[in-house]
NUDRENTOR-818905 format. One line per 3 residues: number of its first residue (from 1); their letters; for each residue x, y, z of C-alpha. Coordinates in pm, whole numbers, plus 50000, padded with zeros to 5 digits. Each point is the difference from the previous one (the first is absolute). Layout:
N
NUM) A) X/Y/Z; ...
! end
This chain:
679
1) MKK) 50010/50003/49980; 50136/50344/49915; 50060/50229/50285
4) SRQ) 50129/50382/49976; 50142/50192/50248; 49982/50400/50029
7) LAA) 50086/50264/50220; 49718/50220/50065; 49810/50235/50237
10) IMF) 49743/49760/50163; 49659/50136/50133; 49733/49822/50204
13) TDI) 49663/50150/50068; 49712/49859/50215; 49672/50113/50144
16) EGY) 50016/50002/50392; 49664/49825/50130; 49894/49842/49692
19) TTL) 49916/49671/50144; 49785/50166/50263; 49823/50192/49755
22) MQQ) 49939/49697/49818; 49834/49827/50267; 49789/50294/50091
25) NEE) 49889/50133/49659; 50142/49796/49704; 49839/50246/49718
28) KAV) 50171/50296/50147; 50329/49772/50046; 50006/49916/49627
31) QTR) 49928/50377/49898; 50282/50097/50222; 50229/49753/49833
34) DKH) 49879/50105/49650; 50088/50376/50086; 50336/49917/50133
37) RQI) 50087/49786/49674; 49857/50277/49779; 50217/50269/50173
40) FNS) 50308/49757/50032; 49967/49918/49613; 49974/50341/49861
43) ITK) 50292/50143/50200; 50240/49725/49990; 49985/50021/49616
46) KHN) 50016/50378/50015; 50350/49962/50191; 50122/49701/49764
49) GRI) 49945/49727/50268; 49947/49641/49931; 49713/49814/50176
52) LQY) 50125/49665/50092; 49746/49863/50228; 49646/50056/50168
55) YGD) 49933/49795/50319; 49668/50059/50177; 50009/50347/50113
58) GTL) 50349/50061/49891; 50254/50064/49732; 50355/49950/49882
61) SIF) 50173/50216/49740; 50343/50098/49897; 50172/50310/49854
64) DSA) 50326/50077/49850; 50068/50309/50197; 49942/50056/50376
67) IEA) 49918/50347/49935; 49703/49887/49760; 49877/49751/50246
70) VNC) 49983/50258/50295; 49835/50269/49784; 49735/49726/49877
73) AIE) 49960/49898/50385; 49925/50378/50076; 49760/50061/49733
76) MQL) 49833/49675/50071; 49978/50076/50375; 49861/50356/49966
79) DFR) 49745/49830/49785; 49902/49714/50238; 49963/50274/50281
82) KSP) 49731/50186/49780; 49641/49965/50155; 49896/49732/50030
85) AIP) 50359/49880/50102; 50142/49670/49964; 50233/49887/50282
88) VRI) 50305/49886/49796; 50358/49928/50133; 50306/50040/49760
91) GIH) 50353/49856/50013; 50295/50035/49769; 50333/49840/49983
94) IGD) 50273/49967/49747; 50117/49645/49938; 50052/49680/49748
97) IIF) 49665/49851/49915; 49986/49670/49824; 49680/49909/49799
100) SEE) 49876/49744/49778; 49631/49882/49897; 49944/49814/50318
103) EII) 50185/50233/50289; 50151/50323/50080; 50276/49982/50258
106) GDG) 50284/50158/50136; 50158/50175/50313; 49876/50338/49861
109) VNV) 49642/49867/49992; 50015/49872/50363; 50145/50322/50128
112) ASR) 49738/50219/49809; 49732/49792/50126; 50133/50035/50367
115) IES) 50016/50356/49971; 49654/50053/49865; 49872/49806/50299
118) LAV) 50157/50267/50238; 49831/50290/49836; 49660/50151/50118
121) PGS) 49694/50111/49765; 50084/50317/49822; 50389/49945/50015
124) IFI) 50295/49889/49776; 50288/49842/50153; 50340/49940/49822
127) SDK) 50325/49800/50058; 50333/50193/50048; 50083/49891/49655
130) VYD) 49716/50181/49865; 50062/50297/50216; 50363/50028/49847
133) EIK) 49849/50034/49656; 49761/50252/50073; 50137/50230/50279
136) NQD) 50107/50272/49776; 49683/50049/49837; 49855/50308/50106
139) SIS) 49619/49908/49927; 50043/49690/50244; 50017/50038/50373
142) TSM) 50086/49736/50252; 50002/49931/50355; 50224/49719/50145
145) LKT) 49805/49783/50229; 50246/49733/50152; 50212/49699/49918
148) FRL) 49774/49675/49999; 50142/49624/49991; 49756/49846/49779
151) KNV) 49885/49635/49996; 50196/49785/49761; 50235/50287/49911
154) ENP) 50349/49973/50101; 50107/50355/50040; 49827/50285/50201
157) IKV) 49834/50245/49766; 49928/50381/50048; 49681/50098/49931
160) YAI) 49848/50350/49884; 49665/50136/49954; 49937/50234/49694
163) SNV) 49864/50316/50172; 49848/50198/49700; 49702/50204/50075
166) GLI) 49693/49790/50051; 50182/49678/50095; 49981/49847/50362
169) VPK) 50319/49963/50192; 49960/49825/50283; 50249/50022/50305
172) PED) 50232/49736/50045; 49872/49844/50314; 49665/49984/49851
175) IKG) 50114/49727/49738; 50138/49769/50256; 49864/49649/49976
178) KTE) 49871/50065/49646; 50196/49686/49890; 50198/49721/50160
181) VDP) 50365/50059/50020; 50280/49744/50052; 50226/50023/50295
184) ISV) 50346/50139/49919; 50190/49653/49966; 50386/49996/50090
187) QGK) 50183/49692/49924; 50162/49816/50292; 50282/49740/50016
190) KGQ) 49856/49694/49859; 49877/49784/50271; 49991/50283/50263
193) PKS) 49688/49981/50211; 49731/50259/49918; 49989/50115/50371
196) IQK) 50359/50094/49985; 49936/50183/49698; 49738/50200/50150
199) IVI) 50249/50098/50292; 50317/50048/49796; 49843/50212/49689
202) PAI) 49857/50273/50247; 50315/49998/50198; 50206/50067/49719
205) SIL) 49763/50251/49867; 50016/50192/50345; 50387/49992/49987
208) ILT) 49986/50143/49652; 49745/50254/50084; 50215/50112/50293
211) AVL) 50299/50051/49787; 49807/50206/49754; 49864/50224/50269
214) IFI) 50341/50056/50161; 50125/50079/49661; 49719/50256/49941
217) YLK) 50052/50168/50341; 50401/50032/49939; 49933/50132/49632
220) FGP) 49661/50194/50066; 49994/50068/50344; 49961/50346/50176
223) NSG) 50374/50109/49936; 50000/49909/49628; 49725/50161/49864
226) TSS) 49662/49861/49843; 49978/49763/49708; 49718/50101/49746
229) EML) 50005/49619/49938; 49880/49943/50355; 49692/50226/49975
232) EKS) 49653/49930/49862; 49963/50261/49710; 49731/50201/50174
235) IAV) 50009/50390/50066; 49781/50283/50148; 50087/50344/49876
238) LAF) 49909/50231/50301; 49911/50372/49939; 50313/50195/49994
241) ENM) 50042/50263/50242; 49946/50371/49938; 50312/50184/50155
244) SGD) 49929/50318/49811; 49857/50189/50322; 49658/50069/49775
247) PDQ) 49725/49789/50047; 49877/50103/49619; 50280/49799/49894
250) EYF) 49832/49684/50093; 49907/49917/49656; 50344/50014/49879
253) SDG) 50138/49737/50249; 49704/49759/49953; 50010/50026/49629
256) ISE) 50393/49907/49996; 49915/49693/50215; 49732/49910/49781
259) EIL) 50196/50046/49672; 50253/49750/50145; 49716/49766/50111
262) NSL) 49862/49993/49646; 50322/49911/49851; 50057/49716/50228
265) VKV) 49674/49860/49916; 50139/49939/49649; 50277/49770/50138
268) SGL) 49958/49635/49950; 50000/49806/50301; 49961/50279/50259
271) KVA) 49682/50013/50206; 49921/50358/50076; 49763/50098/50274
274) GRT) 49699/50221/49899; 50058/50362/50031; 49707/50095/50221
277) SAF) 50135/49714/50274; 50330/50136/49984; 49920/50367/50007
280) SFK) 49788/49925/50298; 50308/49988/50217; 50070/50370/49939
283) GKN) 50086/50198/50293; 49953/49728/50238; 50369/49915/50077
286) EDI) 49916/49628/50022; 50278/49717/50038; 50101/49858/49670
289) RTI) 49939/49647/50126; 49629/50106/50090; 49966/50131/49616
292) GEE) 50161/49708/49840; 49763/49769/50190; 49670/50218/49941
295) LDV) 50102/50006/49620; 50139/49646/49974; 50338/50126/49849
298) KMV) 50370/49919/50063; 50128/50349/49888; 49885/50366/50060
301) LEG) 50109/50307/49802; 49997/50313/50201; 50166/50337/49935
304) SVR) 49958/50374/50017; 49967/50294/49742; 50133/50343/50052
307) KAG) 49908/50253/49731; 50118/50355/49991; 49947/50209/49708
310) NQV) 50154/49818/49711; 50213/49751/50227; 49876/49660/50122
313) RIT) 50144/49772/50248; 49861/49634/49998; 50129/49751/50254
316) AQL) 49891/49648/49944; 50079/49689/50216; 49915/49625/49927
319) INV) 49940/49830/50339; 49976/49615/50100; 49694/49975/50208
322) EDG) 50110/49679/50183; 50309/50167/50166; 49955/50372/49913
325) FHI) 50337/49998/49831; 50066/50245/49671; 50044/49814/49693
328) WSE) 50066/50309/49816; 49976/50386/50043; 50092/50287/49782
331) TYN) 49942/50382/50012; 49930/50176/49677; 50067/50413/49932
334) RKM) 49838/50100/49706; 49855/50278/49806; 49627/49988/49930
337) EDI) 50057/49926/49622; 50184/49687/50115; 49729/49859/50240
340) FVV) 49880/49761/49739; 50327/49825/49962; 50038/49951/50396
343) QDE) 49673/49809/50013; 50128/49762/49729; 50342/49987/50177
346) IAA) 49828/49888/50340; 49774/49720/49839; 50316/49876/49808
349) EIV) 50206/49973/50306; 49745/49801/50173; 49959/49770/49696
352) EKL) 50396/49965/49992; 50033/49930/50359; 49721/49734/49999
355) KLH) 50110/49843/49667; 49664/50033/49826; 49879/50044/49659
358) VQE) 49853/50281/49850; 49737/49937/49721; 50063/50130/49661
361) KSN) 49742/50273/50000; 50024/50368/50083; 49760/50273/50065
364) SES) 50261/50276/49955; 49791/50164/49721; 49720/50046/50263
367) GTQ) 50215/50265/50192; 50105/50361/49964; 50340/50147/49985
370) IPE) 49858/50341/50133; 50049/50027/50380; 49704/50251/50029
373) AYE) 49758/49772/49828; 50145/49708/50227; 49908/50197/50301
376) LFL) 49670/50093/49881; 49935/49627/49936; 50120/49898/50342
379) KGS) 49767/50248/50156; 49717/49849/49783; 50072/49646/50105
382) YFF) 50019/50098/50362; 49660/50161/50019; 49870/49701/49760
385) KKG) 50099/49745/50273; 49867/50195/50292; 49644/49910/49908
388) YET) 49690/50070/49784; 49963/50339/50171; 50313/50132/49842
391) RIK) 49980/49880/49661; 49894/50324/49875; 50320/50163/50159
394) AME) 50216/49714/49819; 49851/50062/49661; 50096/50368/49998
397) YFQ) 50358/49897/50075; 49990/49726/49702; 49873/50252/49776
400) KAV) 50261/50249/50081; 50273/49749/49947; 49898/49907/49662
403) ELD) 49957/50375/49913; 50377/49999/50078; 50097/49665/49816
406) TDY) 49724/49898/49761; 50180/49676/49952; 49980/49904/50340
409) AEA) 49832/49660/49954; 49967/49902/50398; 49835/50327/50072
412) HSY) 49758/49956/49697; 49901/49649/50145; 49926/50149/50341
415) IGE) 49788/50257/49841; 49791/49712/49849; 49980/49806/50313
418) TYL) 49878/50312/50197; 49728/50071/49759; 49885/49644/50068
421) HFA) 49966/50102/50361; 49807/50322/49905; 49732/49785/49815
424) GLE) 49979/49757/50335; 49986/50332/50227; 49743/50149/49770
427) ILS) 50200/50293/49927; 49965/49953/49633; 49756/49795/49804
430) TAD) 50105/49642/49928; 50012/50084/49592; 50197/50330/50073
433) AYS) 50238/49819/50263; 50087/49692/49791; 50040/50197/49675
436) KAR) 50256/50230/50149; 50159/49704/50166; 50022/49801/49657
439) TAV) 50166/50316/49867; 50255/50041/50256; 50110/49652/50019
442) QKA) 50005/49962/49617; 50226/50281/50008; 50220/49814/50257
445) ISI) 50031/49691/49778; 50085/50196/49690; 50304/50143/50211
448) DEL) 50091/49673/50165; 49802/49667/49883; 50141/49802/50297
451) NPR) 49833/50230/50280; 49832/49788/50211; 49767/50238/50186
454) AHK) 49874/50117/49682; 49893/49647/49874; 49840/49936/50360
457) VLA) 49791/50315/49920; 49901/49861/49657; 49888/49685/50190
460) YIH) 49776/50189/50204; 49867/50171/49721; 49933/49708/49799
463) LFY) 49822/49811/50299; 49783/50273/50123; 49934/50210/49685
466) DWD) 50064/49821/49696; 49894/49669/50136; 50252/49832/49814
469) WEA) 50072/49715/50224; 50298/49833/49768; 50165/50344/49941
472) AIS) 49969/50079/50395; 50194/49684/50091; 50241/50057/49742
475) EYN) 50105/50326/50118; 50020/49911/50356; 50237/49721/49882
478) KAI) 50201/50247/49821; 50020/50218/50318; 50127/49722/50199
481) QYG) 50261/49867/49732; 50122/50365/49974; 50061/50040/50378
484) LAE) 49698/50112/50183; 50134/50096/50348; 49708/49929/50172
487) QNE) 49712/49738/49994; 49649/50165/49992; 49625/49908/49993
490) FIT) 49967/49973/49642; 50031/49629/49985; 49761/49941/50293
493) YYY) 49746/50200/49807; 50045/49801/49685; 49954/49668/50214
496) IFV) 49694/50129/50190; 49820/50173/49705; 50101/49828/49693
499) NKD) 50067/49631/50104; 49804/49982/50339; 50297/49807/50123
502) YDH) 49977/50171/50378; 50250/49717/50144; 50266/50122/49765
505) AIY) 49936/50357/50051; 50032/49945/50378; 50300/49789/49954
508) ISK) 50168/50290/49781; 49899/50268/50253; 50152/49787/50300
511) QIL) 50340/49981/49770; 50022/50363/49937; 49948/50037/50398
514) ETD) 50287/49761/50064; 50224/50257/49815; 49854/50297/50150
517) PLH) 49825/49907/50335; 49984/50356/50124; 49817/50124/49678
520) TES) 49654/50147/50121; 49867/49973/49640; 50083/49638/49960
523) HWQ) 49810/49908/50311; 49711/50172/49884; 50026/49837/49651
526) LGL) 50004/49658/50182; 49675/50111/50181; 49848/50080/49648
529) CYY) 50067/49660/49871; 49856/49847/50300; 49677/50234/49959
532) FAG) 49949/49930/49658; 50045/49607/50061; 49735/50048/50256
535) RFE) 50208/49930/50297; 49903/50320/50207; 50156/49878/50343
538) EAI) 50344/49956/49839; 49954/50336/49822; 49955/50182/50332
541) VSF) 50317/49857/50114; 50174/50149/49701; 49833/50333/50008
544) DNA) 50090/50018/50395; 50369/49928/49919; 50008/50279/49768
547) IEL) 49846/50229/50235; 50250/49898/50263; 50306/50100/49781
550) DPN) 49806/50301/49878; 49687/50134/50222; 49924/50270/49745
553) YSE) 49997/49749/49697; 49652/50091/49886; 49950/49712/49755
556) AHH) 50034/49748/50282; 49751/50182/50198; 49776/50022/49697
559) WKG) 49982/49657/49910; 50011/49856/50360; 49665/50201/50047
562) ITL) 49874/49848/49690; 50104/49621/50117; 49866/50066/50345
565) GYL) 49659/50095/49821; 49979/49665/49836; 50081/49839/50330
568) GKF) 49689/50169/50147; 50214/50208/50253; 49847/50325/49907
571) EEA) 50101/50248/50285; 50391/49875/49958; 49957/50049/49607
574) LRS) 49861/50355/50035; 50288/50098/50226; 50241/49866/49746
577) IEK) 49845/50182/49708; 49955/50338/50201; 50386/49950/50072
580) ANA) 50084/49983/49639; 49781/50301/49918; 50176/50195/50256
583) IWQ) 50318/49921/49843; 49874/50073/49653; 49843/50316/50139
586) NQG) 49687/49928/49863; 50122/49954/49640; 49996/49639/49956
589) PAS) 49766/49733/49935; 49895/49958/50371; 49649/50153/49945
592) FDL) 49934/49703/49756; 50102/49760/50237; 49791/50154/50300
595) LMI) 49677/49933/49775; 50110/49647/49940; 50025/49922/50366
598) KIL) 49671/50165/50060; 49840/49766/49732; 50151/49712/50167
601) MGH) 49861/50120/50332; 49656/50004/49844; 49972/50378/49954
604) KDE) 49890/49982/49616; 49756/50267/50015; 50209/50243/50172
607) VLQ) 50290/49935/49733; 49761/50038/49707; 49916/50341/50143
610) AFD) 50353/50110/50049; 50150/49819/49688; 50106/50230/49693
613) PEA) 50175/49784/49745; 50122/50315/49821; 50193/50095/50290
616) YTE) 50251/49695/49915; 50283/50025/49761; 50002/49620/49989
619) PLN) 49680/49876/49813; 50033/49630/50140; 49981/50124/50360
622) AAM) 49645/50111/49908; 49934/49676/49807; 50106/49786/50329
625) LYI) 49782/50226/50215; 49704/49934/49790; 50051/49623/50001
628) YLD) 49995/50028/50395; 49668/50204/49962; 49865/49733/49795
631) MPD) 49953/50240/49679; 50159/49802/49721; 49894/50232/49706
634) EAI) 50197/50289/50167; 50298/49767/50084; 49996/49914/49618
637) YWL) 49962/50372/49907; 50329/50104/50210; 50179/49682/49864
640) EKG) 49948/50095/49648; 50123/50335/50090; 50318/49848/50160
643) YRE) 50060/49821/49696; 49972/50309/49783; 50223/50199/50216
646) RSL) 50251/49704/50052; 49951/49976/50350; 50308/49832/50196
649) MMI) 49769/49776/50179; 49861/49827/49674; 50240/49723/50043
652) TLK) 49831/49891/50313; 49701/49889/49754; 50136/49653/49959
655) HFW) 50058/49861/50352; 49901/50245/50263; 49703/49849/50209
658) IWD) 49829/50344/50040; 49863/49956/49639; 49856/49668/50065
661) PIR) 49604/50142/50046; 50012/50138/49617; 50271/49765/49867
664) DDP) 49715/49786/49794; 49834/50328/49888; 50019/49993/49574
667) RFI) 50113/50391/50046; 50278/49887/50240; 50130/49728/49783
670) EIY) 49996/50231/49698; 50209/50258/50171; 50227/49704/50136
673) NRM) 50051/49880/49665; 50145/50319/49853; 50275/49980/50246
676) NFQ) 50154/49709/49826; 50087/49814/50313; 50201/49666/49956
679) E) 49769/49709/50083
! end
């Protein structure tokens, strides 16, 4: 019988829980399997893959290129995750495969199968051999999991997860026990009793370990500096101290710190704590060890900035959290026009000390060489990050910056993002705000196609205004690929409103919090995920966490009040909404929320007397109130108005339970169909 051998990238897929589903609902199980195969067939062929075998709910395929295999898996998994999602696991390995008419065998097949069995639904696991082939691909992100000893596989294998947006990346501890592993076998002397081997081997290991530890101490102990190889590659950039003696210069020291942080985020293999959490220690004089523990990092970069006229002095020091020793420190005396070079120098020094690799992508085109424009931009960024209430002031500085330098791409991208907030704050109409935002970010991209913030803003425009679901996720992936410094709520909105994948939205929100645990807005965002999933008690906990970090965070009080109303805790709900109203100075949507709570309390007649739908900028607020007043005709009228005005809340039509009372109304269905939701 003729057999052939081939070196290939080998992919296994299977549907988790298929056997159980078959027992419970055979028809649904067959439909799920057929959809799985349809997606698998079309995308495998698109990426030049060869399908070797179907087995029940699983598949085996090969590719000539590891890059093609991984790109195929990413596209495939994103399709599987669309509602209704199919819980598919994917594993990929490179190795020899031997096949004939009767069988398909080879170590590579066994390894790929074992790796796939480790995976969780929505994930793609790859071996270290595959990682070596794809690690320099900017469009593919990875996360190291751990080294496994797989059954019937001689050597331990490092396993990685593909971590592109939309894919599940489990914690290493969550995949323990997913497959059997062989104990590590050590060959003893022939005829030696196993009991002696059990004693001798650990004893030898301890002696070796002791020798290694002594060597490490002598070579890298407190008297000889700190080796970068001994440190986990994780860092927090603290807000640099303003030493200028002028509180109004705070924006400058904050801005320098943030620019360095943004540079470090682009470094492959370096975990960087989120800005909000790192900056929360500003002015608190906390012990470095405490900061490292709270932010879960091994290194801290701290420093100071002194600005006097055209002269700037920046001091930076990189500190090992564990022992407080300085890994590196430097002082830079520069003129303002050289400030841009200093930031790059500091980031480059850190990369050099830690022996890390900088990804081959640069956002240098996004900046400016005009110091005055840069100062205006830093002021704008300072007020932008202070909160919603200071966004108007931020816009003034961004616009002044682009007046001085019309090719300042990063300032244009911030102008675009600020306009998005103007729509949410009802400072401008949705149409006006989103039109201005689009113009601003298109200008930014025309200057620098790789500007990540501009692509992020475009993703929001496609999602909330254009209702172009594929373009939205495509732009967001570009933002991540080009080095977006901060994760944000876009992807959770996408999974809540477009895919109805609440569990994944919650999972992503928790991942964001791991990087930035003291970020008020991230706790609020997690609360929103729980709210839309109908998990009200958990939503309250997240809103309370946000309020604990910032007692004046209006959105947390606002949404906590709404959630308490659905739990029937009306007095508490009213207090929370009134608190939000006070923070907004009666300019926010709290009056609408108060009416909603009164309806839930049973005071419909009172609300009907007081309700003036024309008073609301957001038509869907009126539509929702009319639903609760049992007035479907009026609700449909305001829903239609929302469609015409491109209301930001129109994307809630697909899955938000508040629309259920009119979901079967033909008029609702007609509006819904115009939205071109993916089914």
